[in-house]
VMD Tcl script that builds the backbone (N, CA, C; Angstrom):
set m [mol new atoms 381]
animate dup $m
set s [atomselect $m all]
$s set {name element resname resid chain x y z} {
  {N N UNK 1 A 127.346 153.631 40.807}
  {CA C UNK 1 A 125.891 153.247 40.244}
  {C C UNK 1 A 126.265 151.325 41.188}
  {N N UNK 2 A 127.036 151.014 40.376}
  {CA C UNK 2 A 127.446 149.768 40.801}
  {C C UNK 2 A 127.687 148.971 42.281}
  {N N UNK 3 A 127.869 150.469 42.734}
  {CA C UNK 3 A 127.922 149.750 44.631}
  {C C UNK 3 A 126.794 149.613 45.171}
  {N N UNK 4 A 125.131 150.816 44.076}
  {CA C UNK 4 A 123.991 150.707 44.808}
  {C C UNK 4 A 123.485 149.341 44.266}
  {N N UNK 5 A 123.770 149.132 43.149}
  {CA C UNK 5 A 123.319 147.786 42.530}
  {C C UNK 5 A 123.533 146.760 42.960}
  {N N UNK 6 A 124.603 146.659 43.296}
  {CA C UNK 6 A 124.860 145.415 43.744}
  {C C UNK 6 A 124.094 145.571 45.730}
  {N N UNK 7 A 123.962 146.440 46.370}
  {CA C UNK 7 A 123.169 146.783 47.539}
  {C C UNK 7 A 122.084 146.271 47.316}
  {N N UNK 8 A 121.275 146.445 45.938}
  {CA C UNK 8 A 120.002 146.281 46.160}
  {C C UNK 8 A 119.682 145.005 45.772}
  {N N UNK 9 A 120.489 144.351 45.207}
  {CA C UNK 9 A 120.470 142.750 44.873}
  {C C UNK 9 A 120.474 141.931 46.255}
  {N N UNK 10 A 121.413 142.837 46.983}
  {CA C UNK 10 A 121.852 141.579 48.100}
  {C C UNK 10 A 120.859 141.285 48.943}
  {N N UNK 11 A 120.021 143.207 48.931}
  {CA C UNK 11 A 118.363 143.182 49.605}
  {C C UNK 11 A 117.419 142.520 48.818}
  {N N UNK 12 A 117.875 142.776 47.784}
  {CA C UNK 12 A 115.984 142.140 47.776}
  {C C UNK 12 A 116.508 140.551 47.902}
  {N N UNK 13 A 117.748 139.318 47.593}
  {CA C UNK 13 A 118.448 138.743 47.636}
  {C C UNK 13 A 117.822 137.954 49.494}
  {N N UNK 14 A 118.019 138.828 50.101}
  {CA C UNK 14 A 117.627 138.256 51.563}
  {C C UNK 14 A 116.179 138.805 51.633}
  {N N UNK 15 A 115.592 139.920 50.968}
  {CA C UNK 15 A 114.351 140.026 51.731}
  {C C UNK 15 A 113.290 138.305 50.679}
  {N N UNK 16 A 113.790 138.350 49.440}
  {CA C UNK 16 A 113.225 136.976 49.123}
  {C C UNK 16 A 113.228 135.801 49.924}
  {N N UNK 17 A 114.817 135.308 50.312}
  {CA C UNK 17 A 115.143 134.155 51.106}
  {C C UNK 17 A 114.115 134.106 52.701}
  {N N UNK 18 A 114.106 135.827 52.859}
  {CA C UNK 18 A 113.222 135.495 54.105}
  {C C UNK 18 A 111.801 135.260 54.494}
  {N N UNK 19 A 111.228 135.756 53.041}
  {CA C UNK 19 A 110.018 135.770 52.408}
  {C C UNK 19 A 109.519 134.389 52.336}
  {N N UNK 20 A 110.587 133.398 51.671}
  {CA C UNK 20 A 110.434 132.071 51.314}
  {C C UNK 20 A 110.413 131.265 52.434}
  {N N UNK 21 A 111.022 131.582 54.144}
  {CA C UNK 21 A 111.542 131.491 55.115}
  {C C UNK 21 A 109.979 131.012 56.042}
  {N N UNK 22 A 109.834 132.737 55.877}
  {CA C UNK 22 A 108.789 132.929 56.939}
  {C C UNK 22 A 107.162 132.241 56.484}
  {N N UNK 23 A 107.462 131.971 54.905}
  {CA C UNK 23 A 105.971 131.861 54.305}
  {C C UNK 23 A 106.024 129.917 54.633}
  {N N UNK 24 A 107.285 128.897 54.363}
  {CA C UNK 24 A 107.601 128.225 54.699}
  {C C UNK 24 A 106.632 127.521 56.458}
  {N N UNK 25 A 107.368 128.233 56.923}
  {CA C UNK 25 A 107.270 128.479 58.568}
  {C C UNK 25 A 106.007 128.481 58.872}
  {N N UNK 26 A 104.787 129.404 58.246}
  {CA C UNK 26 A 103.900 129.402 58.486}
  {C C UNK 26 A 103.068 128.671 58.559}
  {N N UNK 27 A 103.283 128.078 57.042}
  {CA C UNK 27 A 102.269 126.888 56.505}
  {C C UNK 27 A 102.358 126.083 57.642}
  {N N UNK 28 A 103.634 125.666 58.021}
  {CA C UNK 28 A 104.259 124.551 59.256}
  {C C UNK 28 A 102.965 124.630 60.296}
  {N N UNK 29 A 103.099 125.959 60.673}
  {CA C UNK 29 A 102.118 126.452 62.136}
  {C C UNK 29 A 100.576 126.015 61.592}
  {N N UNK 30 A 100.387 126.413 60.758}
  {CA C UNK 30 A 99.057 126.515 60.195}
  {C C UNK 30 A 98.985 124.751 59.698}
  {N N UNK 31 A 99.601 124.016 59.592}
  {CA C UNK 31 A 99.018 122.350 59.507}
  {C C UNK 31 A 99.298 121.958 60.910}
  {N N UNK 32 A 99.837 122.984 61.704}
  {CA C UNK 32 A 100.310 122.158 62.758}
  {C C UNK 32 A 98.226 122.299 63.826}
  {N N UNK 33 A 98.407 123.337 63.690}
  {CA C UNK 33 A 97.325 123.525 64.358}
  {C C UNK 33 A 96.140 123.255 63.622}
  {N N UNK 34 A 95.893 123.013 62.323}
  {CA C UNK 34 A 94.689 121.884 61.637}
  {C C UNK 34 A 94.187 120.814 62.414}
  {N N UNK 35 A 92.853 120.957 61.762}
  {CA C UNK 35 A 91.852 120.007 62.485}
  {C C UNK 35 A 92.406 118.385 62.464}
  {N N UNK 36 A 92.963 118.115 61.840}
  {CA C UNK 36 A 93.365 116.774 61.801}
  {C C UNK 36 A 94.707 116.553 62.512}
  {N N UNK 37 A 96.233 117.156 62.960}
  {CA C UNK 37 A 96.789 117.113 63.640}
  {C C UNK 37 A 96.583 117.906 65.465}
  {N N UNK 38 A 95.472 118.053 64.963}
  {CA C UNK 38 A 94.708 118.761 66.304}
  {C C UNK 38 A 94.217 117.175 67.735}
  {N N UNK 39 A 93.547 116.476 66.622}
  {CA C UNK 39 A 92.881 115.125 66.507}
  {C C UNK 39 A 93.938 114.127 67.381}
  {N N UNK 40 A 94.824 114.348 66.634}
  {CA C UNK 40 A 95.695 113.378 66.365}
  {C C UNK 40 A 96.591 113.891 67.974}
  {N N UNK 41 A 96.945 114.899 68.140}
  {CA C UNK 41 A 97.485 114.981 69.574}
  {C C UNK 41 A 96.784 115.239 70.188}
  {N N UNK 42 A 95.913 115.499 70.399}
  {CA C UNK 42 A 94.561 115.343 71.651}
  {C C UNK 42 A 94.433 114.012 71.964}
  {N N UNK 43 A 94.569 113.032 70.741}
  {CA C UNK 43 A 94.082 111.366 70.947}
  {C C UNK 43 A 95.709 111.046 71.968}
  {N N UNK 44 A 96.351 111.749 71.641}
  {CA C UNK 44 A 97.990 111.178 71.793}
  {C C UNK 44 A 97.931 111.420 73.486}
  {N N UNK 45 A 97.266 112.389 73.717}
  {CA C UNK 45 A 97.574 112.983 74.721}
  {C C UNK 45 A 96.487 112.158 75.942}
  {N N UNK 46 A 95.121 112.304 75.434}
  {CA C UNK 46 A 94.346 111.589 76.495}
  {C C UNK 46 A 94.753 109.969 76.100}
  {N N UNK 47 A 95.558 109.219 75.788}
  {CA C UNK 47 A 95.986 108.166 75.289}
  {C C UNK 47 A 97.006 107.840 76.978}
  {N N UNK 48 A 97.916 108.960 77.322}
  {CA C UNK 48 A 98.808 109.088 77.899}
  {C C UNK 48 A 98.065 109.689 79.328}
  {N N UNK 49 A 96.913 110.419 79.171}
  {CA C UNK 49 A 96.381 110.580 80.690}
  {C C UNK 49 A 95.778 109.383 81.295}
  {N N UNK 50 A 94.991 108.754 80.594}
  {CA C UNK 50 A 94.631 107.816 80.655}
  {C C UNK 50 A 95.618 106.465 81.332}
  {N N UNK 51 A 96.706 106.402 80.474}
  {CA C UNK 51 A 97.674 105.264 80.737}
  {C C UNK 51 A 97.536 105.784 82.592}
  {N N UNK 52 A 98.333 106.877 82.942}
  {CA C UNK 52 A 98.749 107.386 83.901}
  {C C UNK 52 A 97.949 107.403 84.721}
  {N N UNK 53 A 96.651 107.716 84.578}
  {CA C UNK 53 A 95.155 107.522 85.523}
  {C C UNK 53 A 95.265 105.878 86.058}
  {N N UNK 54 A 95.499 104.785 84.846}
  {CA C UNK 54 A 94.916 103.672 85.102}
  {C C UNK 54 A 96.197 103.917 86.190}
  {N N UNK 55 A 97.243 103.577 86.266}
  {CA C UNK 55 A 98.577 103.209 86.662}
  {C C UNK 55 A 98.282 103.726 88.366}
  {N N UNK 56 A 97.914 104.738 88.097}
  {CA C UNK 56 A 97.284 105.904 89.750}
  {C C UNK 56 A 96.423 104.551 90.216}
  {N N UNK 57 A 95.231 104.837 89.612}
  {CA C UNK 57 A 94.093 103.447 90.865}
  {C C UNK 57 A 95.243 102.369 90.965}
  {N N UNK 58 A 95.330 102.000 90.002}
  {CA C UNK 58 A 96.333 100.289 90.295}
  {C C UNK 58 A 96.813 99.760 91.356}
  {N N UNK 59 A 98.365 101.542 91.110}
  {CA C UNK 59 A 98.459 101.209 92.456}
  {C C UNK 59 A 97.854 101.826 93.688}
  {N N UNK 60 A 97.140 102.339 93.665}
  {CA C UNK 60 A 96.178 102.603 94.660}
  {C C UNK 60 A 95.624 101.509 95.324}
  {N N UNK 61 A 94.443 101.058 94.209}
  {CA C UNK 61 A 94.436 99.727 94.598}
  {C C UNK 61 A 95.032 98.387 95.194}
  {N N UNK 62 A 96.190 98.344 94.855}
  {CA C UNK 62 A 97.202 97.327 95.300}
  {C C UNK 62 A 97.446 97.656 96.620}
  {N N UNK 63 A 98.251 99.450 96.799}
  {CA C UNK 63 A 98.539 99.443 98.550}
  {C C UNK 63 A 97.174 99.460 99.316}
  {N N UNK 64 A 96.128 99.791 98.915}
  {CA C UNK 64 A 94.718 99.361 100.032}
  {C C UNK 64 A 94.616 97.833 100.138}
  {N N UNK 65 A 94.855 96.703 99.530}
  {CA C UNK 65 A 94.475 95.677 99.834}
  {C C UNK 65 A 95.860 95.553 100.070}
  {N N UNK 66 A 96.957 95.687 100.104}
  {CA C UNK 66 A 97.981 95.332 101.161}
  {C C UNK 66 A 97.623 95.652 102.598}
  {N N UNK 67 A 96.947 97.352 102.494}
  {CA C UNK 67 A 97.483 97.844 103.811}
  {C C UNK 67 A 96.247 96.930 104.623}
  {N N UNK 68 A 94.849 96.353 103.934}
  {CA C UNK 68 A 93.427 95.884 104.507}
  {C C UNK 68 A 93.925 94.401 104.892}
  {N N UNK 69 A 95.027 93.892 104.381}
  {CA C UNK 69 A 95.547 92.588 104.649}
  {C C UNK 69 A 96.251 92.212 105.719}
  {N N UNK 70 A 97.553 93.268 106.011}
  {CA C UNK 70 A 97.901 94.092 106.913}
  {C C UNK 70 A 97.309 94.033 108.146}
  {N N UNK 71 A 96.187 94.819 107.867}
  {CA C UNK 71 A 95.625 95.425 109.320}
  {C C UNK 71 A 94.364 93.993 109.244}
  {N N UNK 72 A 93.981 93.282 108.730}
  {CA C UNK 72 A 93.373 92.139 108.655}
  {C C UNK 72 A 94.077 90.929 109.752}
  {N N UNK 73 A 95.417 90.959 109.288}
  {CA C UNK 73 A 96.454 90.083 110.076}
  {C C UNK 73 A 96.169 90.023 111.335}
  {N N UNK 74 A 97.014 91.770 111.913}
  {CA C UNK 74 A 96.913 92.670 112.716}
  {C C UNK 74 A 95.576 92.085 113.643}
  {N N UNK 75 A 94.372 92.456 113.292}
  {CA C UNK 75 A 93.298 92.062 113.953}
  {C C UNK 75 A 93.083 90.331 114.236}
  {N N UNK 76 A 92.797 89.860 113.352}
  {CA C UNK 76 A 93.223 88.217 113.671}
  {C C UNK 76 A 93.483 88.301 115.029}
  {N N UNK 77 A 95.184 87.948 114.462}
  {CA C UNK 77 A 96.525 88.058 115.774}
  {C C UNK 77 A 96.038 88.780 116.989}
  {N N UNK 78 A 95.286 89.700 117.176}
  {CA C UNK 78 A 94.786 89.832 118.164}
  {C C UNK 78 A 93.489 89.389 118.973}
  {N N UNK 79 A 92.713 88.983 117.818}
  {CA C UNK 79 A 91.489 88.384 118.462}
  {C C UNK 79 A 91.832 86.919 119.068}
  {N N UNK 80 A 92.867 86.203 118.137}
  {CA C UNK 80 A 93.211 84.948 118.764}
  {C C UNK 80 A 93.878 84.863 119.558}
  {N N UNK 81 A 94.773 85.883 119.949}
  {CA C UNK 81 A 95.157 86.304 121.533}
  {C C UNK 81 A 94.197 86.104 122.441}
  {N N UNK 82 A 93.099 86.578 122.399}
  {CA C UNK 82 A 92.485 86.966 123.553}
  {C C UNK 82 A 91.462 85.527 123.739}
  {N N UNK 83 A 91.555 84.503 122.754}
  {CA C UNK 83 A 90.752 83.580 123.128}
  {C C UNK 83 A 91.397 82.390 123.896}
  {N N UNK 84 A 90.623 81.558 124.501}
  {CA C UNK 84 A 91.075 80.835 125.559}
  {C C UNK 84 A 92.326 79.918 124.539}
  {N N UNK 85 A 93.136 79.670 125.539}
  {CA C UNK 85 A 94.275 78.568 124.265}
  {C C UNK 85 A 95.081 79.687 123.188}
  {N N UNK 86 A 95.129 80.880 123.055}
  {CA C UNK 86 A 95.304 81.512 122.213}
  {C C UNK 86 A 96.979 81.535 122.539}
  {N N UNK 87 A 97.769 82.104 121.412}
  {CA C UNK 87 A 99.123 81.745 121.694}
  {C C UNK 87 A 99.883 83.148 122.399}
  {N N UNK 88 A 100.362 83.169 123.156}
  {CA C UNK 88 A 100.747 84.251 124.007}
  {C C UNK 88 A 101.989 85.022 123.632}
  {N N UNK 89 A 102.585 84.297 122.072}
  {CA C UNK 89 A 103.186 85.125 121.523}
  {C C UNK 89 A 103.197 86.348 120.446}
  {N N UNK 90 A 101.612 86.123 120.275}
  {CA C UNK 90 A 100.938 87.345 119.666}
  {C C UNK 90 A 100.474 88.272 120.698}
  {N N UNK 91 A 100.383 88.078 121.787}
  {CA C UNK 91 A 100.188 88.803 122.718}
  {C C UNK 91 A 101.186 89.867 122.911}
  {N N UNK 92 A 102.221 89.380 123.083}
  {CA C UNK 92 A 103.280 90.077 123.836}
  {C C UNK 92 A 103.929 90.891 122.338}
  {N N UNK 93 A 103.870 90.222 121.097}
  {CA C UNK 93 A 104.500 90.962 119.889}
  {C C UNK 93 A 103.182 92.568 119.452}
  {N N UNK 94 A 102.178 92.488 120.162}
  {CA C UNK 94 A 101.355 93.307 119.398}
  {C C UNK 94 A 101.528 94.632 119.896}
  {N N UNK 95 A 101.692 95.899 118.681}
  {CA C UNK 95 A 101.761 97.455 119.143}
  {C C UNK 95 A 101.283 97.729 120.163}
  {N N UNK 96 A 100.233 97.388 120.417}
  {CA C UNK 96 A 98.745 97.861 121.290}
  {C C UNK 96 A 99.373 97.682 122.752}
  {N N UNK 97 A 99.631 98.674 123.579}
  {CA C UNK 97 A 99.667 98.890 124.616}
  {C C UNK 97 A 99.298 98.063 125.711}
  {N N UNK 98 A 97.845 97.993 125.427}
  {CA C UNK 98 A 97.350 97.171 126.764}
  {C C UNK 98 A 97.211 95.529 126.094}
  {N N UNK 99 A 98.218 95.234 124.895}
  {CA C UNK 99 A 97.631 93.835 124.501}
  {C C UNK 99 A 98.165 92.630 125.727}
  {N N UNK 100 A 98.910 93.227 126.417}
  {CA C UNK 100 A 99.967 92.248 127.619}
  {C C UNK 100 A 99.279 92.094 127.996}
  {N N UNK 101 A 98.331 92.978 128.644}
  {CA C UNK 101 A 97.243 93.165 129.661}
  {C C UNK 101 A 96.732 92.084 129.857}
  {N N UNK 102 A 96.027 90.915 131.334}
  {CA C UNK 102 A 95.130 89.704 130.920}
  {C C UNK 102 A 93.704 89.900 130.787}
  {N N UNK 103 A 93.113 89.700 129.934}
  {CA C UNK 103 A 91.985 90.002 129.463}
  {C C UNK 103 A 90.515 88.947 130.201}
  {N N UNK 104 A 91.206 88.350 131.135}
  {CA C UNK 104 A 90.425 87.400 131.570}
  {C C UNK 104 A 88.995 87.874 132.115}
  {N N UNK 105 A 88.799 89.138 133.050}
  {CA C UNK 105 A 87.905 90.355 133.285}
  {C C UNK 105 A 87.036 90.973 132.580}
  {N N UNK 106 A 87.625 90.725 131.056}
  {CA C UNK 106 A 86.312 91.637 129.795}
  {C C UNK 106 A 85.729 90.190 129.412}
  {N N UNK 107 A 84.583 90.983 128.998}
  {CA C UNK 107 A 83.353 90.069 128.280}
  {C C UNK 107 A 83.766 89.480 127.293}
  {N N UNK 108 A 83.680 88.324 126.555}
  {CA C UNK 108 A 84.135 87.943 125.541}
  {C C UNK 108 A 83.030 87.279 124.754}
  {N N UNK 109 A 82.521 88.146 123.501}
  {CA C UNK 109 A 81.359 88.099 122.758}
  {C C UNK 109 A 80.780 87.175 122.259}
  {N N UNK 110 A 82.193 86.141 122.075}
  {CA C UNK 110 A 81.736 84.709 121.208}
  {C C UNK 110 A 81.789 83.775 122.174}
  {N N UNK 111 A 81.684 84.091 123.716}
  {CA C UNK 111 A 80.947 82.477 124.550}
  {C C UNK 111 A 79.609 82.414 124.545}
  {N N UNK 112 A 78.870 83.371 124.503}
  {CA C UNK 112 A 77.575 82.865 124.597}
  {C C UNK 112 A 76.618 82.479 123.416}
  {N N UNK 113 A 77.356 82.522 122.450}
  {CA C UNK 113 A 77.172 82.145 120.566}
  {C C UNK 113 A 76.952 80.633 120.462}
  {N N UNK 114 A 76.146 79.835 120.015}
  {CA C UNK 114 A 76.271 78.473 119.968}
  {C C UNK 114 A 76.738 77.891 118.465}
  {N N UNK 115 A 78.075 77.465 118.493}
  {CA C UNK 115 A 78.809 77.410 116.770}
  {C C UNK 115 A 78.723 76.127 116.683}
  {N N UNK 116 A 77.134 75.389 117.425}
  {CA C UNK 116 A 77.337 73.639 117.013}
  {C C UNK 116 A 78.226 73.223 116.776}
  {N N UNK 117 A 79.400 72.938 117.433}
  {CA C UNK 117 A 80.665 72.101 117.871}
  {C C UNK 117 A 81.739 72.626 117.314}
  {N N UNK 118 A 81.566 73.186 115.986}
  {CA C UNK 118 A 82.546 73.783 115.270}
  {C C UNK 118 A 83.051 75.717 115.253}
  {N N UNK 119 A 84.401 75.404 115.081}
  {CA C UNK 119 A 84.547 77.501 115.453}
  {C C UNK 119 A 84.415 77.356 113.943}
  {N N UNK 120 A 83.573 78.709 113.741}
  {CA C UNK 120 A 82.942 79.181 112.758}
  {C C UNK 120 A 83.986 80.330 111.934}
  {N N UNK 121 A 85.123 79.896 111.975}
  {CA C UNK 121 A 85.993 81.689 112.429}
  {C C UNK 121 A 86.106 81.501 110.559}
  {N N UNK 122 A 85.884 82.251 109.451}
  {CA C UNK 122 A 86.531 82.401 108.335}
  {C C UNK 122 A 86.851 83.081 107.855}
  {N N UNK 123 A 87.708 83.145 107.164}
  {CA C UNK 123 A 88.610 84.263 106.445}
  {C C UNK 123 A 88.302 84.492 104.901}
  {N N UNK 124 A 88.696 85.941 104.353}
  {CA C UNK 124 A 88.270 85.947 102.636}
  {C C UNK 124 A 89.118 85.192 102.103}
  {N N UNK 125 A 89.204 85.269 100.626}
  {CA C UNK 125 A 90.371 85.103 99.870}
  {C C UNK 125 A 91.008 86.161 99.297}
  {N N UNK 126 A 91.790 85.569 99.379}
  {CA C UNK 126 A 93.160 86.573 98.946}
  {C C UNK 126 A 93.365 86.676 97.512}
  {N N UNK 127 A 93.073 87.834 96.170}
  {CA C UNK 127 A 93.048 88.011 95.400}
  {C C UNK 127 A 94.400 87.956 95.022}
}
mol reanalyze $m
mol bondsrecalc $m
mol representation Tube
mol addrep $m
């Protein structure tokens, strides 16, 4: 009889402990799924996603501006090499295969324009 009573007491204590532990865990999960907690989690996640998107866009803009400047420098160097009195160094260092060819037989679109004495080449400001 004492053996049965001992095992009954151990079982009851284990059952009560398990019930209390499960109840506390369920309460924690319910609190975690409550509207207040969900709003906080959503705000943190939205902030993280927004910061990540802002970094991605800023990096793309920076890369685009850098590529634009490089291409602009390349095009200006090619254009200046074709002008009378242009440097021969720009002509030989161009990656284009026909850059070293003599372009004296090609029409130059800027020749017919009246520039009123001054060369009106401009370049946009760099940011």
